PDB file as gemmi writes it, atoms N, CA and C in Angstrom:
CRYST1    1.000    1.000    1.000  90.00  90.00  90.00 P 1                      
ATOM      1  N   MET A   1      26.712  16.280  -8.280  1.00  0.00           N  
ATOM      2  CA  MET A   1      27.843  16.904  -7.633  1.00  0.00           C  
ATOM      3  C   MET A   1      28.152  16.233  -6.290  1.00  0.00           C  
ATOM      4  N   ILE A   2      27.101  15.941  -5.523  1.00  0.00           N  
ATOM      5  CA  ILE A   2      27.313  15.315  -4.213  1.00  0.00           C  
ATOM      6  C   ILE A   2      27.899  13.917  -4.385  1.00  0.00           C  
ATOM      7  N   ARG A   3      27.516  13.253  -5.481  1.00  0.00           N  
ATOM      8  CA  ARG A   3      28.058  11.918  -5.740  1.00  0.00           C  
ATOM      9  C   ARG A   3      29.563  11.984  -5.998  1.00  0.00           C  
ATOM     10  N   LYS A   4      30.000  12.999  -6.728  1.00  0.00           N  
ATOM     11  CA  LYS A   4      31.436  13.158  -6.990  1.00  0.00           C  
ATOM     12  C   LYS A   4      32.194  13.449  -5.699  1.00  0.00           C  
ATOM     13  N   ILE A   5      31.585  14.238  -4.834  1.00  0.00           N  
ATOM     14  CA  ILE A   5      32.234  14.544  -3.555  1.00  0.00           C  
ATOM     15  C   ILE A   5      32.354  13.278  -2.716  1.00  0.00           C  
ATOM     16  N   LEU A   6      31.282  12.490  -2.664  1.00  0.00           N  
ATOM     17  CA  LEU A   6      31.288  11.290  -1.835  1.00  0.00           C  
ATOM     18  C   LEU A   6      32.193  10.188  -2.383  1.00  0.00           C  
ATOM     19  N   THR A   7      32.296  10.096  -3.701  1.00  0.00           N  
ATOM     20  CA  THR A   7      33.059   8.989  -4.272  1.00  0.00           C  
ATOM     21  C   THR A   7      34.475   9.346  -4.670  1.00  0.00           C  
ATOM     22  N   ILE A   8      34.785  10.622  -4.820  1.00  0.00           N  
ATOM     23  CA  ILE A   8      36.135  11.010  -5.248  1.00  0.00           C  
ATOM     24  C   ILE A   8      36.834  11.854  -4.192  1.00  0.00           C  
ATOM     25  N   LEU A   9      36.235  12.961  -3.822  1.00  0.00           N  
ATOM     26  CA  LEU A   9      36.912  13.929  -2.962  1.00  0.00           C  
ATOM     27  C   LEU A   9      37.138  13.412  -1.545  1.00  0.00           C  
ATOM     28  N   ILE A  10      36.123  12.840  -0.926  1.00  0.00           N  
ATOM     29  CA  ILE A  10      36.269  12.361   0.452  1.00  0.00           C  
ATOM     30  C   ILE A  10      37.268  11.212   0.551  1.00  0.00           C  
ATOM     31  N   PRO A  11      37.176  10.169  -0.298  1.00  0.00           N  
ATOM     32  CA  PRO A  11      38.204   9.124  -0.198  1.00  0.00           C  
ATOM     33  C   PRO A  11      39.609   9.618  -0.507  1.00  0.00           C  
ATOM     34  N   LEU A  12      39.717  10.663  -1.314  1.00  0.00           N  
ATOM     35  CA  LEU A  12      41.029  11.209  -1.634  1.00  0.00           C  
ATOM     36  C   LEU A  12      41.602  12.000  -0.461  1.00  0.00           C  
ATOM     37  N   LEU A  13      40.768  12.753   0.224  1.00  0.00           N  
ATOM     38  CA  LEU A  13      41.245  13.619   1.303  1.00  0.00           C  
ATOM     39  C   LEU A  13      41.220  12.975   2.683  1.00  0.00           C  
ATOM     40  N   ALA A  14      40.453  11.917   2.875  1.00  0.00           N  
ATOM     41  CA  ALA A  14      40.331  11.295   4.196  1.00  0.00           C  
ATOM     42  C   ALA A  14      41.669  10.829   4.759  1.00  0.00           C  
ATOM     43  N   PRO A  15      42.523  10.154   3.989  1.00  0.00           N  
ATOM     44  CA  PRO A  15      43.817   9.756   4.562  1.00  0.00           C  
ATOM     45  C   PRO A  15      44.687  10.953   4.941  1.00  0.00           C  
ATOM     46  N   LEU A  16      44.636  12.025   4.164  1.00  0.00           N  
ATOM     47  CA  LEU A  16      45.399  13.220   4.485  1.00  0.00           C  
ATOM     48  C   LEU A  16      44.910  13.838   5.793  1.00  0.00           C  
ATOM     49  N   VAL A  17      43.612  13.948   5.950  1.00  0.00           N  
ATOM     50  CA  VAL A  17      43.053  14.510   7.181  1.00  0.00           C  
ATOM     51  C   VAL A  17      43.403  13.627   8.373  1.00  0.00           C  
ATOM     52  N   ALA A  18      43.293  12.313   8.205  1.00  0.00           N  
ATOM     53  CA  ALA A  18      43.643  11.400   9.293  1.00  0.00           C  
ATOM     54  C   ALA A  18      45.111  11.545   9.673  1.00  0.00           C  
ATOM     55  N   TYR A  19      45.973  11.672   8.690  1.00  0.00           N  
ATOM     56  CA  TYR A  19      47.396  11.844   8.974  1.00  0.00           C  
ATOM     57  C   TYR A  19      47.660  13.167   9.696  1.00  0.00           C  
ATOM     58  N   LEU A  20      47.034  14.240   9.254  1.00  0.00           N  
ATOM     59  CA  LEU A  20      47.250  15.546   9.894  1.00  0.00           C  
ATOM     60  C   LEU A  20      46.769  15.536  11.348  1.00  0.00           C  
ATOM     61  N   VAL A  21      45.646  14.890  11.600  1.00  0.00           N  
ATOM     62  CA  VAL A  21      45.145  14.776  12.979  1.00  0.00           C  
ATOM     63  C   VAL A  21      46.127  13.962  13.818  1.00  0.00           C  
ATOM     64  N   TRP A  22      46.582  12.834  13.270  1.00  0.00           N  
ATOM     65  CA  TRP A  22      47.556  12.003  13.980  1.00  0.00           C  
ATOM     66  C   TRP A  22      48.844  12.777  14.252  1.00  0.00           C  
ATOM     67  N   ALA A  23      49.348  13.507  13.268  1.00  0.00           N  
ATOM     68  CA  ALA A  23      50.585  14.279  13.443  1.00  0.00           C  
ATOM     69  C   ALA A  23      50.412  15.357  14.510  1.00  0.00           C  
ATOM     70  N   TRP A  24      49.244  16.000  14.539  1.00  0.00           N  
ATOM     71  CA  TRP A  24      49.009  17.037  15.537  1.00  0.00           C  
ATOM     72  C   TRP A  24      48.997  16.443  16.945  1.00  0.00           C  
ATOM     73  N   PHE A  25      48.298  15.319  17.124  1.00  0.00           N  
ATOM     74  CA  PHE A  25      48.254  14.682  18.437  1.00  0.00           C  
ATOM     75  C   PHE A  25      49.625  14.161  18.854  1.00  0.00           C  
ATOM     76  N   THR A  26      50.386  13.659  17.903  1.00  0.00           N  
ATOM     77  CA  THR A  26      51.726  13.179  18.205  1.00  0.00           C  
ATOM     78  C   THR A  26      52.622  14.335  18.649  1.00  0.00           C  
ATOM     79  N   ALA A  27      52.523  15.472  17.980  1.00  0.00           N  
ATOM     80  CA  ALA A  27      53.316  16.644  18.364  1.00  0.00           C  
ATOM     81  C   ALA A  27      52.920  17.141  19.748  1.00  0.00           C  
ATOM     82  N   GLN A  28      51.620  17.142  20.033  1.00  0.00           N  
ATOM     83  CA  GLN A  28      51.155  17.565  21.355  1.00  0.00           C  
ATOM     84  C   GLN A  28      51.682  16.623  22.438  1.00  0.00           C  
ATOM     85  N   ARG A  29      51.667  15.345  22.142  1.00  0.00           N  
ATOM     86  CA  ARG A  29      52.155  14.361  23.111  1.00  0.00           C  
ATOM     87  C   ARG A  29      53.649  14.515  23.344  1.00  0.00           C  
ATOM     88  N   ARG A  30      54.404  14.685  22.254  1.00  0.00           N  
ATOM     89  CA  ARG A  30      55.846  14.841  22.369  1.00  0.00           C  
ATOM     90  C   ARG A  30      56.188  16.094  23.185  1.00  0.00           C  
ATOM     91  N   GLU A  31      55.459  17.171  22.931  1.00  0.00           N  
ATOM     92  CA  GLU A  31      55.687  18.417  23.672  1.00  0.00           C  
ATOM     93  C   GLU A  31      55.383  18.231  25.159  1.00  0.00           C  
ATOM     94  N   ALA A  32      54.313  17.524  25.475  1.00  0.00           N  
ATOM     95  CA  ALA A  32      53.952  17.294  26.875  1.00  0.00           C  
ATOM     96  C   ALA A  32      55.012  16.446  27.572  1.00  0.00           C  
ATOM     97  N   LEU A  33      55.514  15.431  26.890  1.00  0.00           N  
ATOM     98  CA  LEU A  33      56.541  14.582  27.489  1.00  0.00           C  
ATOM     99  C   LEU A  33      57.852  15.340  27.696  1.00  0.00           C  
ATOM    100  N   GLU A  34      58.205  16.229  26.753  1.00  0.00           N  
ATOM    101  CA  GLU A  34      59.433  17.014  26.891  1.00  0.00           C  
ATOM    102  C   GLU A  34      59.342  17.996  28.063  1.00  0.00           C  
ATOM    103  N   LYS A  35      58.161  18.520  28.312  1.00  0.00           N  
ATOM    104  CA  LYS A  35      57.975  19.468  29.415  1.00  0.00           C  
ATOM    105  C   LYS A  35      57.738  18.763  30.743  1.00  0.00           C  
ATOM    106  N   GLY A  36      57.648  17.446  30.712  1.00  0.00           N  
ATOM    107  CA  GLY A  36      57.483  16.684  31.944  1.00  0.00           C  
ATOM    108  C   GLY A  36      56.056  16.607  32.453  1.00  0.00           C  
ATOM    109  N   ARG A  37      55.103  17.004  31.631  1.00  0.00           N  
ATOM    110  CA  ARG A  37      53.704  16.900  32.043  1.00  0.00           C  
ATOM    111  C   ARG A  37      53.231  15.465  31.911  1.00  0.00           C  
ATOM    112  N   ARG A  38      52.363  15.064  32.800  1.00  0.00           N  
ATOM    113  CA  ARG A  38      51.816  13.720  32.745  1.00  0.00           C  
ATOM    114  C   ARG A  38      50.653  13.688  31.750  1.00  0.00           C  
ATOM    115  N   LEU A  39      50.632  12.652  30.940  1.00  0.00           N  
ATOM    116  CA  LEU A  39      49.580  12.509  29.939  1.00  0.00           C  
ATOM    117  C   LEU A  39      48.332  11.883  30.545  1.00  0.00           C  
ATOM    118  N   PRO A  40      47.164  12.269  30.065  1.00  0.00           N  
ATOM    119  CA  PRO A  40      45.947  11.581  30.495  1.00  0.00           C  
ATOM    120  C   PRO A  40      46.001  10.107  30.083  1.00  0.00           C  
ATOM    121  N   ALA A  41      45.292   9.280  30.797  1.00  0.00           N  
ATOM    122  CA  ALA A  41      45.335   7.836  30.543  1.00  0.00           C  
ATOM    123  C   ALA A  41      44.852   7.488  29.139  1.00  0.00           C  
ATOM    124  N   TRP A  42      43.895   8.238  28.610  1.00  0.00           N  
ATOM    125  CA  TRP A  42      43.356   7.898  27.300  1.00  0.00           C  
ATOM    126  C   TRP A  42      44.377   8.113  26.190  1.00  0.00           C  
ATOM    127  N   GLN A  43      45.379   8.951  26.410  1.00  0.00           N  
ATOM    128  CA  GLN A  43      46.384   9.177  25.379  1.00  0.00           C  
ATOM    129  C   GLN A  43      47.427   8.063  25.343  1.00  0.00           C  
ATOM    130  N   ASP A  44      47.525   7.282  26.372  1.00  0.00           N  
ATOM    131  CA  ASP A  44      48.449   6.157  26.364  1.00  0.00           C  
ATOM    132  C   ASP A  44      47.822   4.904  25.772  1.00  0.00           C  
ATOM    133  N   TRP A  45      46.571   4.925  25.485  1.00  0.00           N  
ATOM    134  CA  TRP A  45      45.883   3.753  24.988  1.00  0.00           C  
ATOM    135  C   TRP A  45      45.394   4.014  23.566  1.00  0.00           C  
ATOM    136  N   PRO A  46      46.110   3.569  22.528  1.00  0.00           N  
ATOM    137  CA  PRO A  46      45.734   3.907  21.150  1.00  0.00           C  
ATOM    138  C   PRO A  46      44.452   3.242  20.682  1.00  0.00           C  
ATOM    139  N   TRP A  47      44.012   2.185  21.353  1.00  0.00           N  
ATOM    140  CA  TRP A  47      42.805   1.513  20.901  1.00  0.00           C  
ATOM    141  C   TRP A  47      41.574   2.392  21.050  1.00  0.00           C  
ATOM    142  N   ALA A  48      41.599   3.315  21.976  1.00  0.00           N  
ATOM    143  CA  ALA A  48      40.446   4.206  22.136  1.00  0.00           C  
ATOM    144  C   ALA A  48      40.239   5.028  20.872  1.00  0.00           C  
ATOM    145  N   TRP A  49      41.318   5.501  20.289  1.00  0.00           N  
ATOM    146  CA  TRP A  49      41.214   6.272  19.046  1.00  0.00           C  
ATOM    147  C   TRP A  49      40.727   5.396  17.901  1.00  0.00           C  
ATOM    148  N   LEU A  50      41.211   4.178  17.829  1.00  0.00           N  
ATOM    149  CA  LEU A  50      40.796   3.281  16.756  1.00  0.00           C  
ATOM    150  C   LEU A  50      39.316   2.928  16.859  1.00  0.00           C  
ATOM    151  N   ILE A  51      38.856   2.658  18.066  1.00  0.00           N  
ATOM    152  CA  ILE A  51      37.444   2.330  18.261  1.00  0.00           C  
ATOM    153  C   ILE A  51      36.565   3.536  17.953  1.00  0.00           C  
ATOM    154  N   THR A  52      36.987   4.705  18.395  1.00  0.00           N  
ATOM    155  CA  THR A  52      36.222   5.925  18.119  1.00  0.00           C  
ATOM    156  C   THR A  52      36.170   6.203  16.626  1.00  0.00           C  
ATOM    157  N   ALA A  53      37.305   6.101  15.946  1.00  0.00           N  
ATOM    158  CA  ALA A  53      37.337   6.336  14.504  1.00  0.00           C  
ATOM    159  C   ALA A  53      36.472   5.318  13.773  1.00  0.00           C  
ATOM    160  N   GLY A  54      36.521   4.057  14.186  1.00  0.00           N  
ATOM    161  CA  GLY A  54      35.692   3.035  13.568  1.00  0.00           C  
ATOM    162  C   GLY A  54      34.211   3.301  13.765  1.00  0.00           C  
ATOM    163  N   ALA A  55      33.833   3.708  14.958  1.00  0.00           N  
ATOM    164  CA  ALA A  55      32.420   4.008  15.232  1.00  0.00           C  
ATOM    165  C   ALA A  55      31.946   5.190  14.396  1.00  0.00           C  
ATOM    166  N   ILE A  56      32.786   6.204  14.261  1.00  0.00           N  
ATOM    167  CA  ILE A  56      32.417   7.362  13.439  1.00  0.00           C  
ATOM    168  C   ILE A  56      32.269   6.954  11.975  1.00  0.00           C  
ATOM    169  N   LEU A  57      33.201   6.152  11.470  1.00  0.00           N  
ATOM    170  CA  LEU A  57      33.120   5.716  10.079  1.00  0.00           C  
ATOM    171  C   LEU A  57      31.891   4.853   9.820  1.00  0.00           C  
ATOM    172  N   VAL A  58      31.555   3.971  10.748  1.00  0.00           N  
ATOM    173  CA  VAL A  58      30.360   3.150  10.587  1.00  0.00           C  
ATOM    174  C   VAL A  58      29.114   4.025  10.584  1.00  0.00           C  
ATOM    175  N   THR A  59      29.055   4.999  11.478  1.00  0.00           N  
ATOM    176  CA  THR A  59      27.904   5.896  11.541  1.00  0.00           C  
ATOM    177  C   THR A  59      27.755   6.687  10.248  1.00  0.00           C  
ATOM    178  N   VAL A  60      28.840   7.232   9.759  1.00  0.00           N  
ATOM    179  CA  VAL A  60      28.795   7.999   8.510  1.00  0.00           C  
ATOM    180  C   VAL A  60      28.378   7.094   7.348  1.00  0.00           C  
ATOM    181  N   THR A  61      28.934   5.890   7.283  1.00  0.00           N  
ATOM    182  CA  THR A  61      28.594   4.959   6.205  1.00  0.00           C  
ATOM    183  C   THR A  61      27.121   4.603   6.232  1.00  0.00           C  
ATOM    184  N   LEU A  62      26.593   4.270   7.411  1.00  0.00           N  
ATOM    185  CA  LEU A  62      25.177   3.928   7.509  1.00  0.00           C  
ATOM    186  C   LEU A  62      24.285   5.114   7.155  1.00  0.00           C  
ATOM    187  N   PHE A  63      24.696   6.312   7.556  1.00  0.00           N  
ATOM    188  CA  PHE A  63      23.936   7.517   7.230  1.00  0.00           C  
ATOM    189  C   PHE A  63      23.903   7.726   5.718  1.00  0.00           C  
ATOM    190  N   VAL A  64      25.062   7.639   5.079  1.00  0.00           N  
ATOM    191  CA  VAL A  64      25.134   7.866   3.638  1.00  0.00           C  
ATOM    192  C   VAL A  64      24.355   6.797   2.883  1.00  0.00           C  
ATOM    193  N   LEU A  65      24.524   5.531   3.256  1.00  0.00           N  
ATOM    194  CA  LEU A  65      23.799   4.470   2.569  1.00  0.00           C  
ATOM    195  C   LEU A  65      22.299   4.552   2.820  1.00  0.00           C  
ATOM    196  N   GLY A  66      21.920   4.996   3.998  1.00  0.00           N  
ATOM    197  CA  GLY A  66      20.498   5.118   4.310  1.00  0.00           C  
ATOM    198  C   GLY A  66      19.804   6.197   3.506  1.00  0.00           C  
ATOM    199  N   PHE A  67      20.529   7.245   3.156  1.00  0.00           N  
ATOM    200  CA  PHE A  67      19.926   8.348   2.424  1.00  0.00           C  
ATOM    201  C   PHE A  67      20.357   8.411   0.970  1.00  0.00           C  
ATOM    202  N   SER A  68      21.060   7.393   0.505  1.00  0.00           N  
ATOM    203  CA  SER A  68      21.474   7.394  -0.899  1.00  0.00           C  
ATOM    204  C   SER A  68      20.269   7.116  -1.788  1.00  0.00           C  
ATOM    205  N   ASP A  69      20.393   7.458  -3.028  1.00  0.00           N  
ATOM    206  CA  ASP A  69      19.291   7.331  -3.970  1.00  0.00           C  
ATOM    207  C   ASP A  69      19.263   5.927  -4.541  1.00  0.00           C  
ATOM    208  N   GLY A  70      18.576   5.046  -3.846  1.00  0.00           N  
ATOM    209  CA  GLY A  70      18.433   3.670  -4.313  1.00  0.00           C  
ATOM    210  C   GLY A  70      17.043   3.455  -4.856  1.00  0.00           C  
ATOM    211  N   GLY A  71      16.825   2.291  -5.373  1.00  0.00           N  
ATOM    212  CA  GLY A  71      15.525   1.993  -5.951  1.00  0.00           C  
ATOM    213  C   GLY A  71      14.466   1.702  -4.910  1.00  0.00           C  
ATOM    214  N   GLY A  72      14.883   1.294  -3.742  1.00  0.00           N  
ATOM    215  CA  GLY A  72      13.909   0.941  -2.721  1.00  0.00           C  
ATOM    216  C   GLY A  72      13.356  -0.458  -2.970  1.00  0.00           C  
ATOM    217  N   THR A  73      12.602  -0.958  -2.025  1.00  0.00           N  
ATOM    218  CA  THR A  73      12.075  -2.306  -2.141  1.00  0.00           C  
ATOM    219  C   THR A  73      10.801  -2.361  -2.963  1.00  0.00           C  
ATOM    220  N   ASP A  74      10.183  -1.227  -3.209  1.00  0.00           N  
ATOM    221  CA  ASP A  74       8.949  -1.217  -3.989  1.00  0.00           C  
ATOM    222  C   ASP A  74       9.205  -0.895  -5.459  1.00  0.00           C  
ATOM    223  N   LYS A  75      10.434  -0.945  -5.892  1.00  0.00           N  
ATOM    224  CA  LYS A  75      10.798  -0.646  -7.277  1.00  0.00           C  
ATOM    225  C   LYS A  75      11.311  -1.902  -7.964  1.00  0.00           C  
ATOM    226  N   GLU A  76      11.231  -1.904  -9.266  1.00  0.00           N  
ATOM    227  CA  GLU A  76      11.744  -3.005 -10.067  1.00  0.00           C  
ATOM    228  C   GLU A  76      12.879  -2.481 -10.931  1.00  0.00           C  
ATOM    229  N   TYR A  77      13.989  -3.206 -10.950  1.00  0.00           N  
ATOM    230  CA  TYR A  77      15.167  -2.772 -11.702  1.00  0.00           C  
ATOM    231  C   TYR A  77      15.143  -3.353 -13.104  1.00  0.00           C  
ATOM    232  N   THR A  78      15.322  -2.491 -14.089  1.00  0.00           N  
ATOM    233  CA  THR A  78      15.484  -2.922 -15.471  1.00  0.00           C  
ATOM    234  C   THR A  78      16.950  -2.730 -15.819  1.00  0.00           C  
ATOM    235  N   PRO A  79      17.682  -3.815 -16.119  1.00  0.00           N  
ATOM    236  CA  PRO A  79      19.114  -3.693 -16.368  1.00  0.00           C  
ATOM    237  C   PRO A  79      19.422  -2.915 -17.645  1.00  0.00           C  
ATOM    238  N   ALA A  80      20.666  -2.472 -17.753  1.00  0.00           N  
ATOM    239  CA  ALA A  80      21.109  -1.764 -18.947  1.00  0.00           C  
ATOM    240  C   ALA A  80      20.991  -2.690 -20.151  1.00  0.00           C  
ATOM    241  N   GLN A  81      20.669  -2.095 -21.302  1.00  0.00           N  
ATOM    242  CA  GLN A  81      20.506  -2.901 -22.507  1.00  0.00           C  
ATOM    243  C   GLN A  81      20.817  -2.060 -23.734  1.00  0.00           C  
ATOM    244  N   TYR A  82      21.058  -2.755 -24.834  1.00  0.00           N  
ATOM    245  CA  TYR A  82      21.304  -2.069 -26.096  1.00  0.00           C  
ATOM    246  C   TYR A  82      20.001  -1.937 -26.853  1.00  0.00           C  
ATOM    247  N   GLU A  83      19.704  -0.715 -27.321  1.00  0.00           N  
ATOM    248  CA  GLU A  83      18.550  -0.457 -28.170  1.00  0.00           C  
ATOM    249  C   GLU A  83      19.024   0.370 -29.349  1.00  0.00           C  
ATOM    250  N   ASN A  84      18.827  -0.138 -30.535  1.00  0.00           N  
ATOM    251  CA  ASN A  84      19.235   0.538 -31.767  1.00  0.00           C  
ATOM    252  C   ASN A  84      20.715   0.898 -31.749  1.00  0.00           C  
ATOM    253  N   GLY A  85      21.539   0.014 -31.212  1.00  0.00           N  
ATOM    254  CA  GLY A  85      22.985   0.230 -31.219  1.00  0.00           C  
ATOM    255  C   GLY A  85      23.491   1.169 -30.146  1.00  0.00           C  
ATOM    256  N   LYS A  86      22.617   1.624 -29.261  1.00  0.00           N  
ATOM    257  CA  LYS A  86      23.032   2.523 -28.181  1.00  0.00           C  
ATOM    258  C   LYS A  86      22.742   1.858 -26.842  1.00  0.00           C  
ATOM    259  N   LEU A  87      23.607   2.111 -25.878  1.00  0.00           N  
ATOM    260  CA  LEU A  87      23.437   1.546 -24.549  1.00  0.00           C  
ATOM    261  C   LEU A  87      22.480   2.417 -23.739  1.00  0.00           C  
ATOM    262  N   VAL A  88      21.414   1.812 -23.287  1.00  0.00           N  
ATOM    263  CA  VAL A  88      20.426   2.492 -22.442  1.00  0.00           C  
ATOM    264  C   VAL A  88      20.718   2.075 -21.006  1.00  0.00           C  
ATOM    265  N   PRO A  89      20.972   3.033 -20.093  1.00  0.00           N  
ATOM    266  CA  PRO A  89      21.310   2.650 -18.717  1.00  0.00           C  
ATOM    267  C   PRO A  89      20.131   1.989 -18.003  1.00  0.00           C  
ATOM    268  N   GLY A  90      20.474   1.229 -16.979  1.00  0.00           N  
ATOM    269  CA  GLY A  90      19.448   0.584 -16.174  1.00  0.00           C  
ATOM    270  C   GLY A  90      18.615   1.601 -15.417  1.00  0.00           C  
ATOM    271  N   THR A  91      17.383   1.246 -15.139  1.00  0.00           N  
ATOM    272  CA  THR A  91      16.477   2.156 -14.441  1.00  0.00           C  
ATOM    273  C   THR A  91      15.686   1.410 -13.378  1.00  0.00           C  
ATOM    274  N   PHE A  92      15.111   2.166 -12.460  1.00  0.00           N  
ATOM    275  CA  PHE A  92      14.167   1.641 -11.479  1.00  0.00           C  
ATOM    276  C   PHE A  92      12.793   2.148 -11.873  1.00  0.00           C  
ATOM    277  N   SER A  93      11.802   1.288 -11.819  1.00  0.00           N  
ATOM    278  CA  SER A  93      10.440   1.716 -12.120  1.00  0.00           C  
ATOM    279  C   SER A  93       9.492   1.047 -11.131  1.00  0.00           C  
ATOM    280  N   ASP A  94       8.276   1.574 -11.077  1.00  0.00           N  
ATOM    281  CA  ASP A  94       7.276   0.977 -10.200  1.00  0.00           C  
ATOM    282  C   ASP A  94       6.987  -0.444 -10.668  1.00  0.00           C  
ATOM    283  N   LYS A  95       6.525  -1.275  -9.759  1.00  0.00           N  
ATOM    284  CA  LYS A  95       6.277  -2.681 -10.091  1.00  0.00           C  
ATOM    285  C   LYS A  95       5.224  -2.827 -11.185  1.00  0.00           C  
ATOM    286  N   ASP A  96       4.322  -1.841 -11.300  1.00  0.00           N  
ATOM    287  CA  ASP A  96       3.302  -1.928 -12.348  1.00  0.00           C  
ATOM    288  C   ASP A  96       3.800  -1.390 -13.689  1.00  0.00           C  
ATOM    289  N   GLY A  97       5.061  -0.923 -13.729  1.00  0.00           N  
ATOM    290  CA  GLY A  97       5.665  -0.487 -14.986  1.00  0.00           C  
ATOM    291  C   GLY A  97       5.586   1.002 -15.232  1.00  0.00           C  
ATOM    292  N   THR A  98       4.985   1.760 -14.322  1.00  0.00           N  
ATOM    293  CA  THR A  98       4.886   3.194 -14.523  1.00  0.00           C  
ATOM    294  C   THR A  98       6.004   3.917 -13.805  1.00  0.00           C  
ATOM    295  N   GLY A  99       6.357   5.045 -14.302  1.00  0.00           N  
ATOM    296  CA  GLY A  99       7.354   5.874 -13.642  1.00  0.00           C  
ATOM    297  C   GLY A  99       8.764   5.400 -13.931  1.00  0.00           C  
ATOM    298  N   ASP A 100       9.669   6.342 -13.979  1.00  0.00           N  
ATOM    299  CA  ASP A 100      11.079   6.025 -14.213  1.00  0.00           C  
ATOM    300  C   ASP A 100      11.901   6.846 -13.244  1.00  0.00           C  
ATOM    301  N   THR A 101      12.608   6.173 -12.382  1.00  0.00           N  
ATOM    302  CA  THR A 101      13.426   6.877 -11.404  1.00  0.00           C  
ATOM    303  C   THR A 101      14.881   6.510 -11.590  1.00  0.00           C  
ATOM    304  N   GLY A 102      15.332   6.514 -12.817  1.00  0.00           N  
ATOM    305  CA  GLY A 102      16.716   6.165 -13.116  1.00  0.00           C  
ATOM    306  C   GLY A 102      17.671   7.189 -12.547  1.00  0.00           C  
ATOM    307  N   PRO A 103      18.955   6.889 -12.535  1.00  0.00           N  
ATOM    308  CA  PRO A 103      19.916   7.776 -11.918  1.00  0.00           C  
ATOM    309  C   PRO A 103      20.061   9.113 -12.622  1.00  0.00           C  
ATOM    310  N   ASP A 104      19.794   9.179 -13.933  1.00  0.00           N  
ATOM    311  CA  ASP A 104      19.994  10.425 -14.667  1.00  0.00           C  
ATOM    312  C   ASP A 104      18.671  11.109 -14.983  1.00  0.00           C  
ATOM    313  N   ARG A 105      17.609  10.613 -14.456  1.00  0.00           N  
ATOM    314  CA  ARG A 105      16.313  11.177 -14.852  1.00  0.00           C  
ATOM    315  C   ARG A 105      15.614  11.790 -13.699  1.00  0.00           C  
TER     316      ARG A 105                                                      
END                                                                             
């Protein structure tokens, strides 16, 4: 379930959320300019938002990749193969051949 959320739901909703945040900040800025209020310096510099968003995305990506279910360096990968006319998915196993930590097992 978490895999579906990470690979389908988040990439689908992320642009919408980014747009809604941008639209809200744009409306706030427009309202401040119409009322004659002076904007803080950080709101006149769009690169601050881009750098912040990039740093957040890198942090989230590294966090997700760091805790994703990979084989690790002490595992050996056996690629997918056909056995008796059926496709057997690839698996990770211990280097000595014991244990199976495949994605569906």
